[in-house]
C-alpha positions as CSV (number, residue, x, y, z in Angstrom):
1,X,0.0,0.0,0.0
2,X,1.6,3.3,-1.1
3,X,2.4,6.0,1.4
4,X,1.0,9.3,0.1
5,X,1.9,12.9,1.2
6,X,-0.1,15.9,0.3
7,X,0.6,19.6,0.9
8,X,-2.2,21.8,2.2
9,X,-2.2,25.6,2.0
10,X,-4.6,28.5,2.3
11,X,-4.5,32.3,2.6
12,X,-8.3,33.0,2.4
13,X,-10.4,31.9,5.4
14,X,-7.3,30.0,6.4
15,X,-8.4,28.3,9.6
16,X,-11.8,27.2,8.2
17,X,-10.4,25.9,4.9
18,X,-7.4,24.1,6.5
19,X,-9.8,22.5,9.1
20,X,-12.2,21.4,6.3
21,X,-9.3,19.9,4.3
22,X,-8.0,17.9,7.3
23,X,-11.4,16.6,8.2
24,X,-12.2,15.6,4.6
25,X,-8.9,13.9,4.1
26,X,-9.2,12.0,7.4
27,X,-12.8,10.9,6.4
28,X,-11.5,9.7,3.0
29,X,-8.0,8.3,3.9
30,X,-7.5,8.5,7.7
31,X,-5.8,8.0,9.9
32,X,-3.5,10.9,8.9
33,X,0.0,11.9,9.9
34,X,0.0,15.6,10.2
35,X,2.8,18.1,10.4
36,X,2.9,21.3,12.4
37,X,0.9,24.0,10.8
38,X,3.2,26.7,9.5
39,X,2.6,30.3,8.5
40,X,4.5,31.8,5.6
41,X,4.5,34.9,3.4
42,X,3.0,34.4,0.0
43,X,5.6,33.4,-2.6
44,X,5.4,34.6,-6.2
45,X,2.6,37.1,-5.7
46,X,1.5,39.8,-3.2
47,X,-1.1,38.3,-0.9
48,X,-1.9,37.5,2.7
49,X,0.2,35.0,4.7
50,X,-0.5,31.3,4.1
51,X,-1.1,28.5,6.5
52,X,0.6,25.3,5.3
53,X,1.1,21.8,6.4
54,X,1.7,18.3,5.1
55,X,-0.5,15.3,5.6
56,X,0.5,11.7,5.1
57,X,-1.6,8.5,4.7
58,X,-1.6,5.0,3.4
59,X,-4.0,4.1,0.7
60,X,-4.7,1.6,-2.1
61,X,-6.5,4.4,-4.1
62,X,-5.0,5.2,-7.5
63,X,-3.3,8.5,-8.2
64,X,-6.2,9.6,-10.4
65,X,-8.7,8.8,-7.7
66,X,-6.7,10.8,-5.1
67,X,-6.3,13.8,-7.4
68,X,-10.0,13.8,-8.1
69,X,-10.7,13.8,-4.4
70,X,-8.3,16.6,-3.7
71,X,-9.8,18.8,-6.4
72,X,-13.3,18.1,-5.0
73,X,-12.2,19.2,-1.5
74,X,-10.7,22.3,-3.0
75,X,-13.8,23.1,-5.0
76,X,-16.0,22.6,-1.9
77,X,-13.9,25.3,-0.3
78,X,-14.5,27.7,-3.2
79,X,-11.2,27.1,-5.1
80,X,-11.2,28.0,-8.7
81,X,-8.0,26.8,-10.6
82,X,-7.8,29.6,-13.2
83,X,-4.8,31.6,-11.9
84,X,-2.0,30.1,-9.7
85,X,-0.5,33.5,-9.1
86,X,-3.3,34.6,-6.7
87,X,-4.6,34.1,-3.2
88,X,-6.3,30.7,-2.6
89,X,-9.1,29.4,-0.5
90,X,-7.4,26.0,-0.5
91,X,-4.5,24.4,-2.4
92,X,-4.0,20.6,-1.9
93,X,-1.2,19.1,-4.0
94,X,-0.2,15.5,-4.2
95,X,3.6,15.5,-3.4
96,X,4.5,11.8,-3.1
97,X,2.8,8.6,-4.1
98,X,4.9,5.7,-2.7
99,X,8.1,5.5,-4.8
100,X,6.4,6.5,-8.1
101,X,8.1,8.9,-10.4
102,X,5.8,10.2,-13.2
103,X,6.0,13.5,-15.1
104,X,3.5,13.9,-17.9
105,X,0.6,16.2,-18.9
106,X,-1.6,14.8,-16.1
107,X,0.6,13.8,-13.3
108,X,3.7,15.4,-11.7
109,X,5.0,13.0,-9.0
110,X,7.1,13.7,-7.0
111,X,6.2,17.4,-7.1
112,X,9.1,19.7,-8.0
113,X,8.0,22.1,-5.2
114,X,9.4,19.7,-2.6
115,X,13.0,20.9,-3.2
116,X,12.1,24.5,-3.9
117,X,9.8,25.7,-1.1
118,X,10.4,25.7,2.7
119,X,6.6,25.6,3.3
120,X,6.5,22.2,1.5
121,X,9.8,20.7,2.5
122,X,9.9,21.5,6.2
123,X,6.6,20.0,7.1
124,X,7.3,17.0,4.9
125,X,10.7,16.5,6.5
126,X,9.0,16.8,9.9
127,X,6.6,13.9,9.4
128,X,8.8,11.8,7.0
129,X,12.4,12.5,7.8
130,X,13.6,9.1,6.7
131,X,11.4,8.7,3.6
132,X,13.6,9.0,0.5
133,X,12.8,11.2,-2.4
134,X,11.8,8.8,-5.2
135,X,14.2,10.3,-7.7
136,X,17.2,11.5,-5.8
137,X,17.1,8.9,-3.0
138,X,17.9,11.6,-0.4
139,X,15.8,11.4,2.8
140,X,13.5,14.4,3.3
141,X,15.1,15.2,6.7
142,X,18.5,15.5,5.0
143,X,17.0,17.6,2.2
144,X,15.7,20.0,4.8
145,X,18.9,20.2,6.8
146,X,20.8,21.2,3.6
147,X,17.9,23.4,2.2
148,X,19.1,26.8,1.0
149,X,15.7,28.5,0.7
150,X,17.1,31.9,1.0
151,X,14.4,34.4,1.8
152,X,11.5,32.0,2.5
153,X,10.4,32.8,6.0
154,X,8.4,30.1,7.8
155,X,7.2,29.9,11.4
156,X,4.8,27.7,13.5
157,X,1.3,29.1,13.3
158,X,-0.8,29.9,16.3
159,X,-3.5,27.5,15.0
160,X,-4.6,24.1,16.3
161,X,-5.9,21.5,13.9
162,X,-9.4,20.2,14.4
163,X,-9.7,17.0,16.4
164,X,-10.1,14.1,14.0
């Protein structure tokens, strides 16, 4: 059964949307492994600060089924995927699906963002420090310890996840 990791982020109605995402993921795939919720400045556009975390779970569901479910959760929270350079009610991205490596028009696994953004790598390394990146073989904990994210500020958020 593959271990799956997803990133969750929001900068519009943050607490409500993050809470909804965690509850819906738990209902669909629980039990979940959850990182600390981090707050970070928006990257790539001017917008309010984001809340971000990573969730992990084991599932026999296909990648396509998982992505369809993630998009349904986003849509239920008001997400419209027209412009990625804008504030978001909810952004849930499939980061890792077991040891699979697949990059085509439909699927990008493992997500490139893992090695580029502190708000993705730090929470992933927190809950899966020994899990190895499917392409580089480097454990996420080691990737975080050598991360050179430069200007990306990230701090634990004053937010408690809903009880699941």
